[in-house]
N, CA, C and O atoms as a GROMACS GRO file, in nm:
protein
  260
    1MET      N    1   1.268  -9.104  -8.294
    1MET     CA    2   1.130  -9.060  -8.275
    1MET      C    3   1.123  -8.927  -8.205
    1MET      O    4   1.046  -8.839  -8.244
    2ILE      N    5   1.206  -8.911  -8.100
    2ILE     CA    6   1.205  -8.783  -8.027
    2ILE      C    7   1.252  -8.673  -8.118
    2ILE      O    8   1.200  -8.561  -8.113
    3GLN      N    9   1.352  -8.703  -8.203
    3GLN     CA   10   1.402  -8.597  -8.290
    3GLN      C   11   1.298  -8.559  -8.395
    3GLN      O   12   1.294  -8.444  -8.439
    4ASP      N   13   1.216  -8.653  -8.434
    4ASP     CA   14   1.106  -8.624  -8.529
    4ASP      C   15   1.001  -8.533  -8.463
    4ASP      O   16   0.948  -8.441  -8.526
    5LEU      N   17   0.972  -8.562  -8.336
    5LEU     CA   18   0.877  -8.475  -8.262
    5LEU      C   19   0.934  -8.335  -8.247
    5LEU      O   20   0.862  -8.236  -8.261
    6ALA      N   21   1.063  -8.325  -8.218
    6ALA     CA   22   1.126  -8.196  -8.206
    6ALA      C   23   1.122  -8.117  -8.337
    6ALA      O   24   1.098  -7.996  -8.337
    7LYS      N   25   1.147  -8.188  -8.448
    7LYS     CA   26   1.137  -8.120  -8.578
    7LYS      C   27   0.998  -8.072  -8.606
    7LYS      O   28   0.978  -7.961  -8.655
    8ALA      N   29   0.898  -8.160  -8.574
    8ALA     CA   30   0.760  -8.122  -8.598
    8ALA      C   31   0.715  -8.001  -8.515
    8ALA      O   32   0.631  -7.922  -8.558
    9ALA      N   33   0.772  -7.989  -8.397
    9ALA     CA   34   0.743  -7.874  -8.310
    9ALA      C   35   0.833  -7.754  -8.339
    9ALA      O   36   0.823  -7.651  -8.272
   10HIS      N   37   0.922  -7.769  -8.438
   10HIS     CA   38   1.014  -7.661  -8.474
   10HIS      C   39   1.103  -7.620  -8.357
   10HIS      O   40   1.125  -7.501  -8.335
   11LEU      N   41   1.156  -7.719  -8.282
   11LEU     CA   42   1.246  -7.698  -8.173
   11LEU      C   43   1.371  -7.778  -8.192
   11LEU      O   44   1.372  -7.878  -8.264
   12SER      N   45   1.478  -7.733  -8.127
   12SER     CA   46   1.598  -7.815  -8.127
   12SER      C   47   1.576  -7.934  -8.031
   12SER      O   48   1.496  -7.926  -7.939
   13PRO      N   49   1.649  -8.044  -8.054
   13PRO     CA   50   1.628  -8.157  -7.960
   13PRO      C   51   1.658  -8.125  -7.818
   13PRO      O   52   1.593  -8.180  -7.728
   14THR      N   53   1.756  -8.037  -7.792
   14THR     CA   54   1.783  -8.000  -7.652
   14THR      C   55   1.667  -7.925  -7.590
   14THR      O   56   1.631  -7.952  -7.476
   15SER      N   57   1.608  -7.831  -7.663
   15SER     CA   58   1.491  -7.759  -7.609
   15SER      C   59   1.376  -7.853  -7.588
   15SER      O   60   1.303  -7.840  -7.489
   16PHE      N   61   1.357  -7.947  -7.679
   16PHE     CA   62   1.245  -8.041  -7.665
   16PHE      C   63   1.265  -8.128  -7.542
   16PHE      O   64   1.171  -8.149  -7.466
   17TYR      N   65   1.387  -8.179  -7.520
   17TYR     CA   66   1.413  -8.259  -7.402
   17TYR      C   67   1.393  -8.175  -7.275
   17TYR      O   68   1.336  -8.225  -7.178
   18LEU      N   69   1.437  -8.053  -7.273
   18LEU     CA   70   1.418  -7.969  -7.156
   18LEU      C   71   1.272  -7.945  -7.127
   18LEU      O   72   1.230  -7.954  -7.012
   19ILE      N   73   1.195  -7.916  -7.225
   19ILE     CA   74   1.050  -7.896  -7.208
   19ILE      C   75   0.982  -8.024  -7.162
   19ILE      O   76   0.899  -8.020  -7.071
   20ALA      N   77   1.014  -8.137  -7.223
   20ALA     CA   78   0.958  -8.264  -7.189
   20ALA      C   79   0.988  -8.302  -7.042
   20ALA      O   80   0.900  -8.346  -6.968
   21PHE      N   81   1.115  -8.282  -7.003
   21PHE     CA   82   1.154  -8.311  -6.866
   21PHE      C   83   1.085  -8.219  -6.768
   21PHE      O   84   1.048  -8.265  -6.660
   22SER      N   85   1.064  -8.094  -6.799
   22SER     CA   86   0.997  -8.000  -6.714
   22SER      C   87   0.852  -8.040  -6.695
   22SER      O   88   0.799  -8.033  -6.584
   23VAL      N   89   0.786  -8.080  -6.803
   23VAL     CA   90   0.646  -8.121  -6.797
   23VAL      C   91   0.633  -8.248  -6.713
   23VAL      O   92   0.542  -8.259  -6.631
   24LEU      N   93   0.725  -8.343  -6.733
   24LEU     CA   94   0.718  -8.466  -6.649
   24LEU      C   95   0.740  -8.438  -6.498
   24LEU      O   96   0.677  -8.498  -6.411
   25LEU      N   97   0.832  -8.344  -6.472
   25LEU     CA   98   0.859  -8.310  -6.333
   25LEU      C   99   0.738  -8.244  -6.271
   25LEU      O  100   0.701  -8.279  -6.159
   26LEU      N  101   0.674  -8.152  -6.340
   26LEU     CA  102   0.556  -8.087  -6.287
   26LEU      C  103   0.443  -8.184  -6.266
   26LEU      O  104   0.371  -8.176  -6.166
   27ALA      N  105   0.426  -8.278  -6.360
   27ALA     CA  106   0.321  -8.381  -6.346
   27ALA      C  107   0.348  -8.471  -6.225
   27ALA      O  108   0.254  -8.509  -6.155
   28ALA      N  109   0.475  -8.505  -6.199
   28ALA     CA  110   0.510  -8.590  -6.084
   28ALA      C  111   0.483  -8.514  -5.955
   28ALA      O  112   0.430  -8.572  -5.861
   29ILE      N  113   0.518  -8.386  -5.949
   29ILE     CA  114   0.490  -8.308  -5.829
   29ILE      C  115   0.342  -8.296  -5.803
   29ILE      O  116   0.298  -8.313  -5.689
   30ALA      N  117   0.262  -8.268  -5.907
   30ALA     CA  118   0.118  -8.256  -5.893
   30ALA      C  119   0.060  -8.386  -5.845
   30ALA      O  120  -0.024  -8.386  -5.755
   31LEU      N  121   0.104  -8.501  -5.905
   31LEU     CA  122   0.055  -8.629  -5.861
   31LEU      C  123   0.090  -8.659  -5.716
   31LEU      O  124   0.007  -8.711  -5.642
   32GLY      N  125   0.212  -8.626  -5.675
   32GLY     CA  126   0.258  -8.650  -5.538
   32GLY      C  127   0.173  -8.574  -5.439
   32GLY      O  128   0.130  -8.630  -5.338
   33PHE      N  129   0.148  -8.447  -5.465
   33PHE     CA  130   0.066  -8.368  -5.374
   33PHE      C  131  -0.082  -8.416  -5.370
   33PHE      O  132  -0.146  -8.415  -5.265
   34THR      N  133  -0.133  -8.458  -5.486
   34THR     CA  134  -0.270  -8.511  -5.488
   34THR      C  135  -0.279  -8.639  -5.412
   34THR      O  136  -0.374  -8.657  -5.336
   35LEU      N  137  -0.184  -8.730  -5.428
   35LEU     CA  138  -0.184  -8.854  -5.350
   35LEU      C  139  -0.168  -8.824  -5.201
   35LEU      O  140  -0.234  -8.887  -5.118
   36ASN      N  141  -0.085  -8.732  -5.168
   36ASN     CA  142  -0.064  -8.695  -5.026
   36ASN      C  143  -0.195  -8.649  -4.965
   36ASN      O  144  -0.230  -8.689  -4.853
   37ARG      N  145  -0.268  -8.566  -5.036
   37ARG     CA  146  -0.394  -8.513  -4.985
   37ARG      C  147  -0.499  -8.626  -4.972
   37ARG      O  148  -0.574  -8.630  -4.874
   38LEU      N  149  -0.503  -8.717  -5.071
   38LEU     CA  150  -0.598  -8.830  -5.064
   38LEU      C  151  -0.566  -8.921  -4.948
   38LEU      O  152  -0.656  -8.970  -4.880
   39PHE      N  153  -0.435  -8.946  -4.924
   39PHE     CA  154  -0.398  -9.032  -4.809
   39PHE      C  155  -0.434  -8.970  -4.679
   39PHE      O  156  -0.475  -9.041  -4.587
   40ARG      N  157  -0.420  -8.838  -4.666
   40ARG     CA  158  -0.455  -8.770  -4.539
   40ARG      C  159  -0.606  -8.780  -4.513
   40ARG      O  160  -0.649  -8.805  -4.400
   41ARG      N  161  -0.685  -8.761  -4.617
   41ARG     CA  162  -0.832  -8.770  -4.602
   41ARG      C  163  -0.867  -8.912  -4.565
   41ARG      O  164  -0.949  -8.930  -4.475
   42ALA      N  165  -0.810  -9.014  -4.626
   42ALA     CA  166  -0.843  -9.150  -4.597
   42ALA      C  167  -0.799  -9.187  -4.455
   42ALA      O  168  -0.866  -9.265  -4.387
   43GLU      N  169  -0.688  -9.132  -4.413
   43GLU     CA  170  -0.639  -9.160  -4.280
   43GLU      C  171  -0.734  -9.110  -4.169
   43GLU      O  172  -0.750  -9.174  -4.066
   44LYS      N  173  -0.796  -8.995  -4.192
   44LYS     CA  174  -0.889  -8.940  -4.095
   44LYS      C  175  -1.015  -9.026  -4.080
   44LYS      O  176  -1.076  -9.028  -3.973
   45ARG      N  177  -1.054  -9.094  -4.184
   45ARG     CA  178  -1.174  -9.174  -4.185
   45ARG      C  179  -1.159  -9.312  -4.119
   45ARG      O  180  -1.257  -9.371  -4.076
   46LEU      N  181  -1.034  -9.363  -4.112
   46LEU     CA  182  -1.013  -9.499  -4.065
   46LEU      C  183  -1.005  -9.504  -3.916
   46LEU      O  184  -0.962  -9.409  -3.850
   47GLN      N  185  -1.048  -9.620  -3.860
   47GLN     CA  186  -1.041  -9.644  -3.718
   47GLN      C  187  -0.933  -9.747  -3.683
   47GLN      O  188  -0.887  -9.755  -3.569
   48ASN      N  189  -0.893  -9.824  -3.781
   48ASN     CA  190  -0.793  -9.930  -3.760
   48ASN      C  191  -0.652  -9.872  -3.750
   48ASN      O  192  -0.610  -9.795  -3.836
   49ASN      N  193  -0.580  -9.909  -3.647
   49ASN     CA  194  -0.442  -9.854  -3.630
   49ASN      C  195  -0.344  -9.900  -3.734
   49ASN      O  196  -0.255  -9.826  -3.775
   50TRP      N  197  -0.362 -10.028  -3.779
   50TRP     CA  198  -0.268 -10.079  -3.881
   50TRP      C  199  -0.293 -10.005  -4.015
   50TRP      O  200  -0.198  -9.971  -4.085
   51ALA      N  201  -0.416  -9.981  -4.047
   51ALA     CA  202  -0.445  -9.909  -4.172
   51ALA      C  203  -0.396  -9.765  -4.166
   51ALA      O  204  -0.351  -9.710  -4.266
   52LYS      N  205  -0.406  -9.705  -4.048
   52LYS     CA  206  -0.353  -9.567  -4.032
   52LYS      C  207  -0.201  -9.567  -4.050
   52LYS      O  208  -0.146  -9.476  -4.112
   53LEU      N  209  -0.135  -9.667  -3.997
   53LEU     CA  210   0.011  -9.675  -4.008
   53LEU      C  211   0.051  -9.689  -4.156
   53LEU      O  212   0.142  -9.621  -4.204
   54ILE      N  213  -0.018  -9.778  -4.226
   54ILE     CA  214   0.013  -9.798  -4.368
   54ILE      C  215  -0.009  -9.668  -4.445
   54ILE      O  216   0.074  -9.631  -4.528
   55LEU      N  217  -0.119  -9.600  -4.419
   55LEU     CA  218  -0.147  -9.476  -4.492
   55LEU      C  219  -0.044  -9.366  -4.457
   55LEU      O  220  -0.005  -9.286  -4.542
   56GLU      N  221  -0.002  -9.364  -4.332
   56GLU     CA  222   0.102  -9.266  -4.296
   56GLU      C  223   0.233  -9.294  -4.372
   56GLU      O  224   0.301  -9.201  -4.415
   57LEU      N  225   0.268  -9.421  -4.390
   57LEU     CA  226   0.388  -9.453  -4.466
   57LEU      C  227   0.367  -9.417  -4.613
   57LEU      O  228   0.458  -9.361  -4.675
   58LEU      N  229   0.256  -9.446  -4.670
   58LEU     CA  230   0.228  -9.407  -4.809
   58LEU      C  231   0.227  -9.258  -4.827
   58LEU      O  232   0.273  -9.208  -4.929
   59GLU      N  233   0.174  -9.186  -4.730
   59GLU     CA  234   0.170  -9.040  -4.739
   59GLU      C  235   0.311  -8.979  -4.740
   59GLU      O  236   0.337  -8.883  -4.812
   60SER      N  237   0.401  -9.038  -4.660
   60SER     CA  238   0.535  -8.982  -4.659
   60SER      C  239   0.612  -9.013  -4.788
   60SER      O  240   0.707  -8.941  -4.820
   61LEU      N  241   0.573  -9.118  -4.861
   61LEU     CA  242   0.640  -9.153  -4.984
   61LEU      C  243   0.589  -9.076  -5.105
   61LEU      O  244   0.660  -9.064  -5.204
   62SER      N  245   0.466  -9.025  -5.099
   62SER     CA  246   0.406  -8.962  -5.216
   62SER      C  247   0.468  -8.830  -5.254
   62SER      O  248   0.476  -8.800  -5.373
   63VAL      N  249   0.511  -8.749  -5.160
   63VAL     CA  250   0.564  -8.617  -5.193
   63VAL      C  251   0.702  -8.627  -5.266
   63VAL      O  252   0.722  -8.557  -5.365
   64PRO      N  253   0.793  -8.710  -5.220
   64PRO     CA  254   0.919  -8.717  -5.296
   64PRO      C  255   0.904  -8.780  -5.432
   64PRO      O  256   0.988  -8.761  -5.521
   65MET      N  257   0.797  -8.855  -5.447
   65MET     CA  258   0.777  -8.920  -5.578
   65MET      C  259   0.763  -8.814  -5.684
   65MET      O  260   0.746  -8.846  -5.801
   0.00000   0.00000   0.00000
């Protein structure tokens, strides 16, 4: 199936894999930074210490994702 997509795009399979991997990597980085920002905003609004702790842990995990 991947080779059919590469043929349809007039690319070699290696080029197609490289482009697909790059797009997935950029999407993961964008999602990680977006989640990090959302967790920081939510953390500022909370008053509960346990909820803040959980959000801090989730915030630290989102960037490497």
